C-alpha positions as CSV (number, residue, x, y, z in Angstrom):
1,X,4.9,28.2,5.1
2,X,3.9,31.3,3.2
3,X,2.5,29.6,0.1
4,X,0.5,26.6,1.3
5,X,0.5,23.7,-1.1
6,X,-2.9,21.9,-1.6
7,X,-2.8,18.4,0.0
8,X,0.4,19.1,1.9
9,X,1.1,20.4,5.4
10,X,4.6,21.3,6.5
11,X,6.3,22.4,9.7
12,X,9.9,22.9,10.8
13,X,11.1,20.7,13.6
14,X,10.9,22.6,16.9
15,X,14.6,21.9,17.7
16,X,16.0,22.4,14.2
17,X,14.8,25.0,11.7
18,X,16.7,23.3,8.9
19,X,14.7,20.1,9.3
20,X,11.1,20.4,7.9
21,X,8.6,17.6,8.2
22,X,5.7,17.4,5.8
23,X,2.6,15.3,5.3
24,X,1.1,14.7,1.9
25,X,-2.6,14.1,2.1
26,X,-3.9,11.7,-0.7
27,X,-6.0,13.9,-3.0
28,X,-9.5,12.6,-4.1
29,X,-9.7,10.7,-7.4
30,X,-6.1,9.3,-7.0
31,X,-4.7,5.9,-6.0
32,X,-3.5,7.4,-2.8
33,X,-6.8,9.0,-1.7
34,X,-7.2,8.8,2.1
35,X,-3.5,8.2,2.8
36,X,-1.2,10.5,4.8
37,X,2.5,10.3,3.8
38,X,5.1,11.7,6.2
39,X,8.4,12.9,4.9
40,X,11.2,15.4,5.7
41,X,13.3,18.0,4.1
42,X,16.8,18.5,5.4
43,X,18.1,21.9,4.4
44,X,21.8,22.7,4.2
45,X,23.1,25.8,5.9
46,X,23.7,27.3,2.5
47,X,20.1,27.1,1.5
48,X,18.7,28.5,-0.8
49,X,21.9,28.3,-2.8
50,X,22.1,24.5,-2.3
51,X,19.2,22.1,-2.5
52,X,17.7,20.1,0.4
53,X,17.8,16.4,1.0
54,X,14.3,14.8,0.7
55,X,13.2,11.7,2.5
56,X,9.9,9.8,2.7
57,X,9.3,8.2,6.1
58,X,5.9,6.5,5.4
59,X,5.9,3.5,3.1
60,X,4.3,4.8,-0.1
61,X,4.8,2.4,-3.0
62,X,6.9,5.0,-5.0
63,X,9.9,6.0,-2.9
64,X,12.2,4.0,-0.7
65,X,11.7,5.0,3.0
66,X,14.3,6.9,5.0
67,X,16.6,7.1,1.9
68,X,17.6,10.3,0.1
69,X,15.3,10.7,-2.9
70,X,16.9,11.0,-6.3
71,X,14.8,13.9,-7.7
72,X,15.7,16.9,-9.8
73,X,14.5,19.1,-6.8
74,X,16.8,17.4,-4.3
75,X,20.5,17.4,-3.4
76,X,20.9,14.3,-5.5
77,X,21.0,16.6,-8.5
78,X,22.5,19.9,-7.4
79,X,23.1,21.0,-11.0
80,X,19.3,21.2,-11.6
81,X,18.6,23.2,-8.4
82,X,17.2,26.7,-8.7
83,X,17.8,29.0,-5.7
84,X,14.4,30.7,-6.3
85,X,12.6,27.5,-5.4
86,X,10.9,27.6,-2.0
87,X,9.6,25.0,0.4
88,X,6.2,25.2,-1.4
89,X,7.9,24.7,-4.8
90,X,9.8,21.6,-3.5
91,X,6.6,20.1,-2.0
92,X,4.6,20.8,-5.2
93,X,7.3,19.0,-7.2
94,X,7.4,16.1,-4.8
95,X,3.6,15.7,-5.1
96,X,3.8,15.5,-8.8
97,X,6.3,12.6,-8.5
98,X,4.1,10.5,-6.3
99,X,2.1,7.8,-8.0
100,X,0.5,4.7,-6.5
101,X,0.6,4.7,-2.7
102,X,-0.4,2.6,0.3
103,X,-3.2,4.8,1.6
104,X,-4.7,2.8,4.5
105,X,-1.4,1.4,5.8
106,X,0.0,4.9,5.9
107,X,-2.4,6.0,8.6
108,X,-1.4,3.3,11.1
109,X,2.3,3.7,10.3
110,X,2.3,7.4,11.0
111,X,0.6,7.0,14.4
112,X,3.7,5.1,15.5
113,X,6.0,8.0,14.7
114,X,6.4,10.4,17.6
115,X,7.6,13.3,15.4
116,X,4.6,13.0,13.1
117,X,2.3,12.9,16.2
118,X,4.0,16.0,17.6
119,X,4.0,18.1,14.5
120,X,0.6,17.0,13.0
121,X,-1.8,16.5,15.9
122,X,-4.9,17.3,13.7
123,X,-3.9,14.6,11.2
124,X,-3.4,12.2,14.1
125,X,-7.0,12.7,15.2
126,X,-8.3,12.4,11.6
127,X,-6.2,9.2,11.1
128,X,-7.6,7.6,14.3
129,X,-11.1,8.4,13.2
130,X,-10.5,7.0,9.7
131,X,-8.9,3.8,11.0
132,X,-11.9,3.2,13.4
133,X,-14.3,3.8,10.6
134,X,-12.5,1.4,8.3
135,X,-12.3,-1.3,11.0
136,X,-16.1,-1.0,11.6
137,X,-16.8,-1.2,7.9
138,X,-14.5,-4.2,7.5
139,X,-16.1,-5.9,10.5
140,X,-19.6,-5.4,9.1
141,X,-18.5,-6.7,5.7
142,X,-16.8,-9.7,7.2
143,X,-19.9,-10.6,9.3
144,X,-22.2,-10.2,6.3
145,X,-19.8,-12.4,4.2
146,X,-19.6,-15.1,6.9
147,X,-23.4,-15.2,7.3
148,X,-23.9,-15.3,3.5
149,X,-21.2,-17.9,2.8
150,X,-22.2,-20.2,5.7
151,X,-25.8,-20.3,4.6
152,X,-24.8,-20.7,1.0
153,X,-22.5,-23.7,1.8
154,X,-25.2,-25.5,3.7
155,X,-27.9,-24.9,1.1
156,X,-26.0,-24.9,-2.1
157,X,-26.9,-27.6,-4.6
158,X,-23.2,-27.9,-5.4
159,X,-22.4,-28.8,-1.8
160,X,-25.2,-31.4,-1.7
161,X,-24.1,-32.9,-5.0
162,X,-20.4,-32.7,-4.2
163,X,-20.3,-36.1,-2.4
164,X,-22.0,-37.9,-5.3
165,X,-19.7,-36.1,-7.8
166,X,-16.6,-37.1,-5.8
167,X,-17.7,-40.7,-5.6
168,X,-18.4,-40.9,-9.3
169,X,-15.0,-39.3,-10.0
170,X,-13.3,-41.9,-7.9
171,X,-15.1,-44.8,-9.6
172,X,-14.2,-43.4,-13.0
173,X,-10.5,-43.2,-12.0
174,X,-10.5,-46.7,-10.7
175,X,-12.3,-48.0,-13.9
176,X,-9.8,-46.1,-16.0
177,X,-6.8,-47.5,-14.1
178,X,-8.2,-51.0,-14.4
179,X,-8.7,-50.6,-18.2
180,X,-5.2,-49.3,-18.5
181,X,-3.8,-52.2,-16.5
182,X,-5.8,-54.7,-18.6
183,X,-4.5,-53.0,-21.9
184,X,-0.9,-53.2,-20.7
185,X,-1.4,-56.9,-19.7
186,X,-2.8,-57.6,-23.2
187,X,0.1,-55.8,-25.0
188,X,2.7,-57.7,-22.9
189,X,1.0,-61.0,-23.6
190,X,0.9,-60.2,-27.3
191,X,4.7,-59.5,-27.3
192,X,5.5,-62.7,-25.4
193,X,3.6,-64.9,-27.9
């Protein structure tokens, strides 16, 4: 690609120059920070006079996966297509459409895609490192939470008083039910007299 787009990498498929695969890297300070979103552009033989089809492959929270995207820069709206637009222009436009995305899940999803792994080996390595770091972080958080919560449960005044509170609640319900039954009995006896 002559004009690289920030946060986007793109390569043509080795076996078909008309099929380009891209990876959108989630920019900092956005909801999709840390995510890697794989997609593809399918160019017609008449390109640049006809627009490409655009597909997102990775689940992203914005576009349906493996379905032609309905965008003004795609073949869904050929009347808005401009033949001067390049791959860079298309990818910049796509980036502007992306909103909330599923960053962490995108990494694992892409590692299962052989085309992604073949075309973006550097992103595969980065994704593996990030996944391992996230797992270590989650494991340490979980072990801290389990230690904290188990000691809290055993020592909490609420836990110690919970049995007494439950017993008193049960007694109050039984007394209330007895009072209700006695009131009903009294009303029925008054009606009969």
